[in-house]
C-alpha positions in Angstrom: 62.8 -6.4 31.7 61.7 -2.4 32.2 59.0 -2.8 29.0 56.7 -5.0 31.0 54.4 -3.1 33.1 53.3 -5.9 35.6 50.9 -3.6 37.4 48.7 -3.1 34.4 45.3 -5.1 34.1 44.1 -6.0 30.8 40.1 -6.8 30.9 38.5 -8.3 27.9 35.0 -7.9 27.7 32.6 -10.2 25.7 31.0 -8.6 22.0 27.9 -6.8 22.1 24.5 -8.5 21.4 23.7 -8.3 17.5 20.8 -6.3 15.8 18.3 -8.9 16.2 19.8 -10.2 19.3 19.0 -6.8 20.7 15.2 -6.4 19.1 14.6 -9.7 21.1 11.7 -10.1 23.4 14.0 -11.0 25.4 16.8 -8.1 25.1 13.3 -5.5 24.9 12.3 -6.7 28.9 15.8 -7.3 30.3 17.0 -3.8 28.8 13.9 -2.2 30.2 14.3 -4.4 33.9 17.9 -2.4 33.7 15.8 0.5 33.3 17.6 2.3 30.2 16.0 4.4 27.6 13.8 2.7 24.9 13.3 3.9 21.6 10.6 2.4 19.8 8.8 2.9 16.7 6.1 1.3 14.4 6.5 0.8 10.6 3.3 1.8 8.7 1.8 -0.7 6.6 5.2 -2.5 7.7 4.4 -6.1 6.2 0.9 -5.7 4.3 0.6 -5.9 0.7 -0.3 -2.8 -1.0 0.1 -2.4 -4.2 -1.7 0.8 -4.8 -0.8 3.8 -2.1 -1.7 7.1 -2.8 0.5 8.3 0.0 0.8 12.3 -1.8 -2.5 12.8 -1.2 -2.4 10.9 2.1 0.7 13.4 3.1 -1.5 16.4 2.2 -4.6 15.4 4.2 -2.4 15.3 7.0 -1.0 19.2 6.9 -4.8 20.2 6.3 -6.4 21.7 9.1 -9.6 21.3 7.3 -12.3 18.8 7.7 -11.8 17.4 3.7 -11.8 13.8 2.5 -10.7 12.3 -1.2 -11.9 11.9 -4.1 -13.9 8.9 -4.8 -15.5 6.9 -8.2 -18.8 8.6 -8.4 -21.5 6.1 -9.4 -22.1 7.0 -12.6 -19.1 4.7 -13.3 -19.7 2.1 -11.1 -22.8 1.3 -13.0 -20.6 1.6 -15.9 -18.9 -1.3 -14.5 -21.5 -3.0 -13.2 -23.4 -3.4 -16.8 -20.2 -3.8 -18.8 -19.7 -6.5 -16.3 -22.9 -8.0 -16.0 -23.0 -7.5 -20.0 -19.9 -10.0 -20.4 -21.2 -12.2 -18.7 -18.3 -12.2 -15.9 -18.7 -12.1 -12.3 -16.7 -9.5 -9.7 -14.4 -12.5 -8.9 -14.3 -13.3 -13.0 -13.5 -9.4 -14.0 -11.3 -8.9 -10.9 -9.3 -12.0 -12.4 -9.0 -11.1 -15.6 -7.8 -7.5 -14.6 -5.3 -9.4 -11.4 -6.8 -7.2 -8.5 -8.9 -8.5 -5.6 -12.2 -8.7 -5.6 -12.4 -6.2 -3.6 -11.1 -4.4 -5.4 -14.1 -3.8 -7.8 -16.9 -4.1 -5.7 -15.4 -0.9 -4.0 -14.9 0.6 -7.7 -18.8 -0.5 -8.1 -20.5 0.6 -5.3 -18.4 4.1 -4.8 -16.4 3.6 -2.2 -12.5 3.8 -3.9 -10.3 6.5 -4.7 -10.1 6.5 -8.3 -6.2 5.2 -9.5 -5.9 5.0 -13.2 -3.4 2.1 -13.8 -7.0 0.3 -12.3 -9.0 2.2 -14.6 -8.0 1.2 -17.7 -7.5 -2.1 -16.6 -11.5 -2.5 -16.1 -11.8 0.0 -19.6 -10.0 -2.3 -21.5 -11.9 -5.1 -19.6 -15.3 -4.2 -20.1 -14.8 -2.5 -23.5 -15.9 1.0 -21.9 -15.2 4.2 -21.0 -14.7 5.4 -17.9 -12.9 8.1 -17.8 -13.8 11.6 -19.3 -16.7 13.6 -20.5 -17.7 10.4 -23.3 -18.5 7.9 -19.8 -20.2 4.9 -21.0 -19.8 4.8 -24.6 -18.4 1.8 -26.6 -14.0 2.4 -25.9 -12.5 2.8 -28.9 -9.2 0.5 -30.3 -6.2 3.0 -31.8 -5.6 2.9 -34.6 -1.7 1.8 -34.6 1.4 4.6 -35.9 3.4 3.5 -38.6 
C-alpha cells in the first residue's frame, strides 16, 4: 500500500473552446467582461469577388510620401472602345458579357476612370476588332499569322 498516495488530488478540466467558438461574438463579449486582452484584425477585401487587383501598385503608392496617383486609361482609348462597341451594335452590357467582365468595367474604361489591365484590354480589343494599346490606337486589329 505504499505505492498509492491518498493525499494527492487530481483535477480534471474541460477542454478549451475550439477556434470557431473562440471567435464567436458571445465568446468575445465574455472575454471583454473578464478583462482579457483581445487582438482584432480586419482582413482587407475579405469575402469580396475581386478579380483584378493591383496590389503591387497599391503597395508602391503606400510607400510614397508624395501625392501620387495611378495611371488611368486615356479618354482617347475610351472613345475608341465606345465607337468600336457601337459599330459592332453592342451595348456596354453586351460587350461585358462577351468578354466575361462586369458592365461597370466597360463603363469605367469608356469614361477613363479605369486603371489599365492588359488582360481586359486584350479581351476588349478582340471583341471590337480595334487596337487599344501601342502607337496605332483605333486602327483595325490585324490577325496574326499562325506559326507552322
